[in-house]
N, C-alpha and C positions, 0 to 999 in steps of 0.2 A: 493204748493211749487213753489218758484219764479225761473224761467229759467234764468240761468246766461249765457249770450253769451260769447263763448270762444274768446279770444283775438288773433287775427292773427298778427304774427311778420311781420313787413314790411322788406322785403330784401332790402339791400343797392345796389344802382346800381353799376354794375361792374366798377372797377377802370381802369385807363389807364395801359398799359404794362410797367413794370418796365425797365428803361433804364439801360443799362451797364455804368458803371462809367468809368472815365478816367484812374483811377488807375488800373481797371481790363484790360483795353486795354493795358496799359503800361506793366503789368505783363505778359500778353499773348505774347507781342512782345518780352520781355526779355527772356521768355522761348524758344520761337522759335529761337532767336538770339543765345541762349546758345547751343541749339541742332546743329545749323549750324556750330558754332565755334568748338565744340566738335567732331563732326562727319564728318565735311567737311574740314575746314580750318586747324585745329590742325594736321590731318594725313598728309597734303600736306606739311606743315611747317616741320614737323618731318622727312618727307622723304627727303626734300631738305637739312635739317641740317645734316643728317646722310650720305648724298652723299659725298664721298671722291674724291678728285682730287689731281694730282701731281703738284707740284710747285717747283720753285728753290728758295732756302733760304739760307741766309748769314750764312756760318759756322764760319767765323772769323770777327772780327771788323776791318774795313779798314777805313783809312782817305781819304778826298777828293783827286782826283787826282791818287789814287792807280789804278794799273792794276789788274784786277781780275784774279787769277789763277785757276787751276783746284781743287786745295785743299781748296779754299776759300769759295766755295759754295756746297751745297748738295741738293739732291732731296728728297722731304718729301711729305707725304700725309696728307692733311688738309681737313676740311669741306668746301664744297662749297658755303654754305649759306653766304651771305654778303661779298663774295669775289670779289675784283674788276675784271672786265673782262679782263683788260690789263696786269694783273700780269703775269711775264714771267714763262713759264713752260718747257722751253728748255734750257739745259745747254750751248748748242753752241751759243745761243744768248748773253751769257754774258761773256763767257771766252775770254780774251784778250781785253775787253772793259775797259775803265777808269770811275772812279766814279765822278760824278758831285758834290757830297756831302758826308759827313761821313756817313757810314752805319754800324750798329751794329749786333752782332750775334743774329740770330733769325728772322731778318727782311726779309720779302719777297721783291722782286725787281720788280720795274716799270721801263718801257723804259726811262722815262724822268730822271732817275737817272744814266743813262749810256751815254757815248759818245765814239767814235773812234778817236776823234781828241784831241790831246794835242799839243798846238799850239807852245809853246816856250820850249827852253832848260830847263829853270827853272822848267817848269810844268813837263817835262819828268824826270828830276833828282828828282823832289819831288815825283814822282809816284814809285820809285823804291821799290820793296816789298820783297827783299831778293832772290826770284828766279831770278830776273833780275838785272843785274849790269852794271855800265858804266865803259868803259876803253878808254883811249886815246892813239892813235898810231901815230907816227911820220909820217908825208908825206915827202918821201924821195926826191921828186922833184916836180916842178910846174906840170909836165904832170902826174905824178903817183897820184897826188891828184885831178884829173879831172879839172886841170887848175884853181883851185881856186874857183870851181863853186858848191862844195858841200853845200846843205842847210839842215836845220832841217826838218826832216821827210822823207828824201830821203831813198830809198830802194836801197842798194848796194851790190855787191858781191866782194869777195877779190880774185884776182889772185895772187898766190905765185910763185916767180921765184927763182930757186935755181941755182946760178951761177956755183956751183961746178958740178952738173950734167947737167946744161944747160937744164933744164926743167921748163915748166911753167904749172901750174894746178890750178883749183879752187876746194878747198875742199868742199865737201857737206855741212859740218858743218858751213862753212864760206859763203854760200849763202844766200842772202836775209837778210841782217842786216839793222838795222834801225839807220840813222844818228841822233845823239842828236844834235851835233854842230860841227863846225870847228872853229879853234881858231888861232889867230896871235901870234907871238913871244912875244907880250905886254900882252897876256892873254885876249884880246878882242875877243868876239864871232863874227862871220862873220855877223850876223844880226845887229851888233851894230857898225860895222866898217864905218868910215866916210871919210877914206882916201883910198890910193892905197895899203894898207898893205894886204899882201897875208897870208892865213892860213898856218901854220907849222904843226899842229896836227888835227886829227879828233877824235871825241869821238863818241863811238857806244854803242848801247844798246845790251847787250849779256847776255848769261847764263855762268856759271862757266867754262864748257867745252870750249866754244868759247873764253872766256877771256884767258885761258891757251894757246890755239893754237895761238891766236894773239901775245901774250907775247913772245912765243917761235919764231915765224916766224919774228918778228921785230929784234931779235938777230941774226938769222942764214940765212935770206933770205931777199928778198926785196918784197914789196906788192904793187900791182897796183889795184886801186878802180875803179870799173866799175858801172855806174848807170843803175840801173834795172828799177826803176819807180819813178815818181814824179807826185804828183797831188792828186786825191780823196783819203782822208784818208781811206775810206771803202775798196777801191781797193788795197791800201797800205797794209792794214791788211790782206788781202788774201795771200799776199806774205809771210808775217810773219807767218801765219797759216800753210803754207807749210812747212816752217822751224820747227815750233813746231811739226807737225805730223811726220816728219823725226825722230826727237828725240824720240818721243813716240814709233814709229814703230821699231826703232833700239834697244829700250831697254835702251837707255842712255839719261836720262832726263836732262842732262846738269850738273849733279853734279860732 
C-alpha cells in the first residue's frame, strides 16, 4: 500500500491592522458634538431663553417730538435672550422725555430714541400730546415780562397780584412752567426778531388746570413772571418733574 503524505496548508502571513476610515472618525466626532449640544449647550440656551426681565415698552404710538407721559409706556416681562443690554428698564428714565423718532405700540425703548432737549417753539408745539397744552398770556408791562428777556426753554414761576386785596402770591400750581416762546405784537417769536420790537405775550407749556388758572388770573389780576432757571435741559426737566410730582401727590393730574 502506497503511503500518501498529508498536505499541510500553508498559513497566510498575518495582515496589517485595519485602519479606521475617515467616515468613521467623522461619525464619532458628530456623535460627540451631538451629546455636547444636547446635554451642554441646549440646557444653557433654554435657561437663558426662559429668563424673564422687566423692561419699559411703548403702550401707545407716538410721533417724533412727542413728550412721553405716564400712560404712554408700561412695564412688561420679556425673555432676556438676545435683548439689547441698553434697553431701558426704569419708567423714570423715559417719563417727560421727547422722542427723536416715531415709536409704535409694543416697541421697547433705547436711550438714543429719547432726548430732553426740544430746541425751538415749533418743536415744542409739535410735541403736544393731549396732556400738555400751550396757552398765551398777555405781558402787562415791560417789567412784568422780565424786560423782554424770556426765551424758549426758560423755567418760570408766576406771581399773581390782586389789587383788590393788595396781595401777591405764587400759586403752587403755577411754579416751574416752561416757556415755549414770547411773541411781539406782529406775531414774531422772540428768536426771530431782528429789530427792537418787544414781546407782548408769552406762550407757556401747561396742563389743563394750569391753563384754567392762567386764563382766570389774566382777567382778574396781574401776573409777574420770574425766571427760575435757564440752561441745561436736563436740569430744567428736574424743575418740571417737581411740578409733575406735586400734581400726582395732590391727586390732581391737571385735568
